[in-house]
C-alpha positions as CSV (number, residue, x, y, z in Angstrom):
1,X,0.0,0.0,-0.1
2,X,1.4,3.3,-1.4
3,X,1.3,5.5,1.8
4,X,2.3,9.0,1.2
5,X,1.4,11.0,4.1
6,X,2.0,9.7,7.8
7,X,-1.2,8.6,9.4
8,X,-1.2,11.3,12.1
9,X,-0.3,14.4,9.6
10,X,-3.0,13.4,7.1
11,X,-5.9,15.9,7.8
12,X,-7.9,14.8,4.4
13,X,-9.3,11.9,5.9
14,X,-11.8,10.8,8.5
15,X,-11.1,7.9,11.2
16,X,-12.9,6.4,14.1
17,X,-11.7,9.3,16.2
18,X,-13.6,12.2,14.0
19,X,-16.8,10.1,13.8
20,X,-16.8,10.4,17.8
21,X,-16.2,13.8,17.5
22,X,-19.7,14.5,15.5
23,X,-21.2,11.7,17.1
24,X,-20.7,12.3,20.5
25,X,-20.0,16.2,20.3
26,X,-22.2,17.5,17.4
27,X,-21.1,18.8,14.1
28,X,-19.6,22.4,15.5
29,X,-17.3,20.4,17.9
30,X,-16.1,17.9,14.9
31,X,-15.5,20.9,13.0
32,X,-13.3,22.4,15.8
33,X,-11.5,19.3,16.4
34,X,-10.8,18.4,12.8
35,X,-9.8,21.8,11.8
36,X,-7.3,21.8,15.2
37,X,-8.7,24.5,16.6
38,X,-9.3,23.1,19.7
39,X,-7.1,19.8,20.8
40,X,-6.7,17.5,24.3
41,X,-3.5,15.5,25.2
42,X,-4.6,13.7,28.6
43,X,-2.1,11.8,30.7
44,X,-3.5,8.5,30.2
45,X,-3.4,9.5,26.5
46,X,0.4,10.0,27.1
47,X,0.3,6.8,28.7
48,X,-1.5,4.7,25.8
49,X,1.0,6.0,23.4
50,X,4.1,4.8,25.4
51,X,2.7,1.6,26.1
52,X,1.6,1.1,22.6
53,X,5.1,1.8,21.0
54,X,6.9,0.1,23.5
55,X,5.0,-3.1,22.6
56,X,4.0,-2.8,19.3
57,X,7.6,-0.9,17.6
58,X,10.3,-1.5,20.2
59,X,12.9,-0.7,17.5
60,X,11.2,2.6,17.3
61,X,10.8,3.3,20.7
62,X,14.3,5.0,21.6
63,X,14.2,7.0,18.8
64,X,11.0,8.8,19.9
65,X,11.5,8.6,24.1
66,X,14.2,9.4,26.7
67,X,14.2,9.0,30.4
68,X,14.7,12.0,32.7
69,X,13.9,12.6,36.9
70,X,15.2,15.9,36.4
71,X,13.6,18.3,39.1
72,X,12.5,21.7,37.6
73,X,14.3,24.9,39.1
74,X,12.6,26.5,42.1
75,X,12.8,29.8,41.0
76,X,12.2,32.0,37.7
77,X,15.7,33.2,37.9
78,X,16.6,29.6,37.5
79,X,14.2,28.7,34.8
80,X,15.5,32.0,32.9
81,X,19.2,30.8,33.1
82,X,18.3,27.4,32.1
83,X,16.5,28.7,29.0
84,X,19.0,31.2,28.0
85,X,21.7,28.2,27.7
86,X,18.9,26.1,25.9
87,X,18.6,29.3,23.3
88,X,22.0,29.9,22.8
89,X,23.5,26.9,21.7
90,X,26.9,28.4,19.8
91,X,27.7,30.1,22.6
92,X,29.0,26.8,24.5
93,X,28.2,25.6,28.2
94,X,30.5,27.6,30.0
95,X,30.3,31.0,27.7
96,X,26.3,31.1,27.9
97,X,25.9,30.2,31.7
98,X,28.6,33.1,32.2
99,X,26.0,35.5,29.8
100,X,23.0,33.9,31.7
101,X,24.0,34.6,34.9
102,X,25.0,38.2,34.3
103,X,21.1,39.0,32.8
104,X,19.6,37.3,35.9
105,X,21.6,37.3,38.8
106,X,23.2,40.3,40.6
107,X,27.2,40.9,39.9
108,X,27.5,43.6,42.3
109,X,30.9,43.8,43.9
110,X,32.1,40.3,42.4
111,X,35.0,40.0,40.5
112,X,35.0,38.4,37.2
113,X,36.7,35.0,38.7
114,X,33.4,35.1,41.4
115,X,31.1,35.4,38.7
116,X,32.3,32.5,36.4
117,X,32.7,30.5,39.7
118,X,29.2,31.5,40.7
119,X,27.9,30.6,37.0
120,X,29.7,27.5,36.9
121,X,28.2,26.2,40.0
122,X,24.8,26.9,39.1
123,X,25.5,25.3,35.6
124,X,26.3,22.2,37.6
125,X,23.5,22.1,39.9
126,X,20.9,22.9,36.8
127,X,22.4,20.8,34.7
128,X,19.9,17.8,34.7
129,X,17.1,20.2,34.3
130,X,19.2,21.6,30.9
131,X,19.7,18.2,29.9
132,X,15.8,17.7,30.1
133,X,15.0,20.5,27.8
134,X,17.3,19.5,25.4
135,X,15.8,16.2,25.1
136,X,12.3,17.5,25.0
137,X,13.1,19.2,21.7
138,X,13.1,16.1,19.8
139,X,12.0,13.4,22.3
140,X,9.1,12.6,24.7
141,X,10.7,12.5,28.1
142,X,9.6,9.7,30.7
143,X,10.1,9.2,34.5
144,X,12.2,6.1,35.5
145,X,8.8,5.6,37.3
146,X,6.8,5.4,34.1
147,X,9.8,3.3,32.1
148,X,9.7,0.8,34.8
149,X,5.9,0.2,34.3
150,X,6.4,-0.4,30.9
151,X,8.9,-2.9,31.2
152,X,6.4,-4.6,34.1
153,X,3.4,-4.4,31.5
154,X,5.8,-6.1,29.0
155,X,6.6,-8.7,31.3
156,X,3.5,-9.5,32.4
157,X,2.2,-9.7,28.7
158,X,4.7,-12.5,28.4
159,X,3.4,-14.5,31.2
160,X,0.1,-14.0,29.9
161,X,-0.7,-17.1,27.6
162,X,-3.1,-15.8,24.9
163,X,-1.6,-12.3,25.2
164,X,1.9,-13.8,24.5
165,X,0.6,-15.9,21.3
166,X,-1.2,-12.8,20.2
167,X,1.4,-10.4,20.4
168,X,4.6,-12.5,19.9
169,X,4.3,-16.3,19.3
170,X,2.5,-15.4,16.3
171,X,5.4,-13.5,14.8
172,X,7.3,-17.1,14.5
173,X,4.2,-19.0,13.1
174,X,4.9,-19.7,9.2
175,X,1.0,-19.6,9.1
176,X,0.5,-16.4,9.7
177,X,1.4,-13.0,8.5
178,X,1.7,-10.0,11.3
179,X,1.5,-6.0,11.0
180,X,2.0,-3.5,13.6
181,X,0.6,0.0,13.5
182,X,-1.1,-1.1,10.3
183,X,-2.1,2.1,8.2
184,X,-4.7,1.5,5.9
185,X,-6.1,4.5,3.7
186,X,-9.4,3.4,2.2
187,X,-12.8,4.7,0.7
188,X,-16.2,4.6,2.2
189,X,-19.1,5.3,-0.3
190,X,-22.0,7.3,1.3
191,X,-24.7,8.3,0.1
192,X,-25.5,12.0,-0.3
193,X,-28.7,12.5,-2.3
194,X,-30.9,10.0,-3.5
195,X,-29.5,8.2,-6.5
196,X,-26.0,9.9,-5.9
197,X,-23.2,8.1,-4.0
198,X,-19.8,9.9,-2.7
199,X,-16.5,8.3,-2.0
200,X,-15.3,9.7,1.3
201,X,-11.5,9.1,2.1
202,X,-11.2,7.5,5.5
203,X,-8.1,6.3,7.2
204,X,-7.4,3.6,10.0
205,X,-4.4,2.8,12.1
206,X,-4.6,-0.9,13.5
207,X,-2.9,-1.7,16.4
208,X,-2.1,-5.5,15.3
209,X,-3.5,-7.6,12.5
210,X,-2.6,-11.3,11.9
211,X,-3.8,-12.7,8.5
212,X,-3.3,-16.7,8.0
213,X,-1.4,-17.4,4.9
214,X,-4.2,-18.9,3.1
215,X,-6.4,-16.1,3.9
216,X,-8.9,-18.5,6.2
217,X,-8.7,-16.6,9.4
218,X,-7.8,-12.9,10.5
219,X,-7.4,-11.5,13.8
220,X,-7.8,-8.1,15.0
221,X,-5.9,-7.1,17.7
222,X,-6.3,-3.7,19.9
223,X,-4.2,-3.1,22.9
224,X,-6.2,-1.0,25.4
225,X,-5.2,0.7,28.9
226,X,-8.2,1.0,31.5
227,X,-8.7,1.2,35.1
228,X,-9.4,-2.1,35.8
229,X,-9.6,-5.1,33.6
230,X,-12.4,-6.6,35.4
231,X,-14.8,-3.5,34.6
232,X,-13.6,-3.4,31.0
233,X,-17.2,-4.1,29.5
234,X,-18.2,-0.6,30.7
235,X,-15.0,1.0,29.5
236,X,-16.2,-0.8,26.2
237,X,-19.5,0.8,26.3
238,X,-18.7,4.1,27.3
239,X,-15.9,4.7,24.6
240,X,-17.8,2.9,22.0
241,X,-15.3,0.1,21.1
242,X,-17.8,-1.5,19.2
243,X,-18.1,1.2,16.5
244,X,-14.1,1.3,16.8
245,X,-13.6,-1.9,15.6
246,X,-16.3,-1.9,13.2
247,X,-14.4,0.8,11.6
248,X,-11.6,-1.3,11.7
249,X,-13.1,-4.0,10.0
250,X,-14.4,-2.0,7.3
251,X,-10.9,-0.9,6.4
252,X,-9.4,-4.3,6.8
253,X,-12.4,-5.5,4.4
254,X,-11.0,-2.6,2.0
255,X,-7.2,-3.8,2.3
256,X,-8.1,-7.6,1.5
257,X,-10.1,-6.9,-1.6
258,X,-8.0,-4.4,-3.0
259,X,-4.3,-4.8,-1.7
260,X,-4.3,-8.6,-1.6
261,X,-7.1,-9.5,-4.3
262,X,-9.5,-11.5,-2.6
263,X,-13.2,-11.9,-4.2
264,X,-16.1,-10.9,-2.0
265,X,-16.6,-14.7,-1.9
266,X,-13.4,-15.1,-0.1
267,X,-14.0,-12.3,2.1
268,X,-17.0,-13.4,3.6
269,X,-15.9,-17.4,4.3
270,X,-13.0,-15.8,6.1
271,X,-13.0,-16.4,10.2
272,X,-12.5,-13.2,11.9
273,X,-11.8,-12.7,15.5
274,X,-11.5,-9.5,17.6
275,X,-9.4,-9.1,20.5
276,X,-8.7,-6.6,22.8
277,X,-5.7,-6.9,25.3
278,X,-6.6,-4.9,28.3
279,X,-4.1,-3.4,30.7
280,X,-5.3,-2.4,34.0
281,X,-3.6,0.7,36.1
282,X,-2.2,-2.0,38.4
283,X,-0.7,-3.6,35.2
284,X,-2.9,-6.8,35.1
285,X,-3.1,-8.1,31.9
286,X,-6.5,-9.7,30.5
287,X,-7.6,-10.8,26.8
288,X,-10.9,-10.4,25.9
289,X,-12.5,-11.6,22.8
290,X,-15.6,-9.5,21.4
291,X,-18.5,-10.5,20.2
292,X,-19.1,-10.2,16.6
293,X,-22.8,-8.8,17.2
294,X,-21.6,-6.0,19.3
295,X,-19.4,-4.8,16.2
296,X,-22.2,-5.4,13.9
297,X,-24.4,-3.3,15.8
298,X,-22.2,0.1,15.5
299,X,-21.6,-0.5,11.8
300,X,-24.8,1.1,10.8
301,X,-24.1,3.9,13.3
302,X,-20.7,4.6,11.4
303,X,-22.8,4.5,7.9
304,X,-25.1,7.2,9.4
305,X,-22.7,9.2,10.7
306,X,-20.3,9.7,7.9
307,X,-23.5,10.6,5.5
308,X,-24.2,13.3,8.0
309,X,-20.8,14.7,7.9
310,X,-20.8,14.6,4.5
311,X,-23.9,16.6,4.5
312,X,-22.0,19.3,6.7
313,X,-19.1,19.6,4.9
314,X,-20.4,20.0,1.5
315,X,-22.9,22.6,2.8
316,X,-20.4,24.1,5.2
317,X,-23.4,24.1,7.9
318,X,-21.6,23.3,11.4
319,X,-23.3,25.3,14.2
320,X,-26.5,22.9,14.2
321,X,-27.4,19.4,13.2
322,X,-28.7,18.8,10.1
323,X,-32.6,18.3,11.0
324,X,-32.2,22.0,12.4
325,X,-31.2,23.3,8.8
326,X,-34.3,20.8,7.6
327,X,-36.7,21.6,9.6
328,X,-38.3,24.0,12.0
329,X,-35.2,24.6,13.9
330,X,-35.6,22.0,16.8
331,X,-34.1,18.9,17.6
332,X,-34.5,15.5,18.8
333,X,-33.0,14.3,22.1
334,X,-31.0,11.3,21.4
């Protein structure tokens, strides 16, 4: 598959998240999020990204992450001192620390040698934080506690017989073809007016997919972080993971037909299984097999939502739901 724009940089396609923005936030919320007028990045989202990459893309992990337990400076002057050094790399640490000290600290009555001595001492004290700021320019910085949790999660996954099989053992099985962080661009055809169909550009990034070499079976494997793995059914409903997996299966069907050349009959005969590997806040691991009927129920919602998004996009009406513009201004409470 020819992917010209990386998944997170491609703003021209709908994905599962954007469907959720519209479905639960409405047209205006969708418009703001889709056009990056508002954003959110919670600590749980950050932890989830780290866990996914550590498990699924270990070869890339250290290109994107670094470790530091550096403590932030306690005073504004110390922060300014560090920032000046970071912003003036061409001066070198010794010269930039001297200039920074002169800028942010009183040097009245101090000899040049004493100023240099104090600047050097401060540089040594604040070096861990300066290194942290340097790292942040190109990498996500985590603490040692966060990294130790990643190692524990990976260890627990390898101790879990099904999680280990799905994430690692299948890689060495010649009967299976596996892909991690698998990017699929695909077209969803939706109805706009009676008799008119429009192709809508979509994208999906699957945590992991395993395809049997004879195309008789396909696994969709998704990693989720959660508070308590024993209460995951509540999270499944709350975050509409049924819709997410239905969207992923639509992408997989497109890939099987357009990229692998399977016929509709071959695709319909494939045994398909969806697994969620749930990781609890206490690092407990549970593998959950999702009932296909739960996924099937949400497929219709995807179609209906994409139809609505397409209408709003073509009419450029984003303030209210479609029924507002079509009717008397009232909207149903759903």
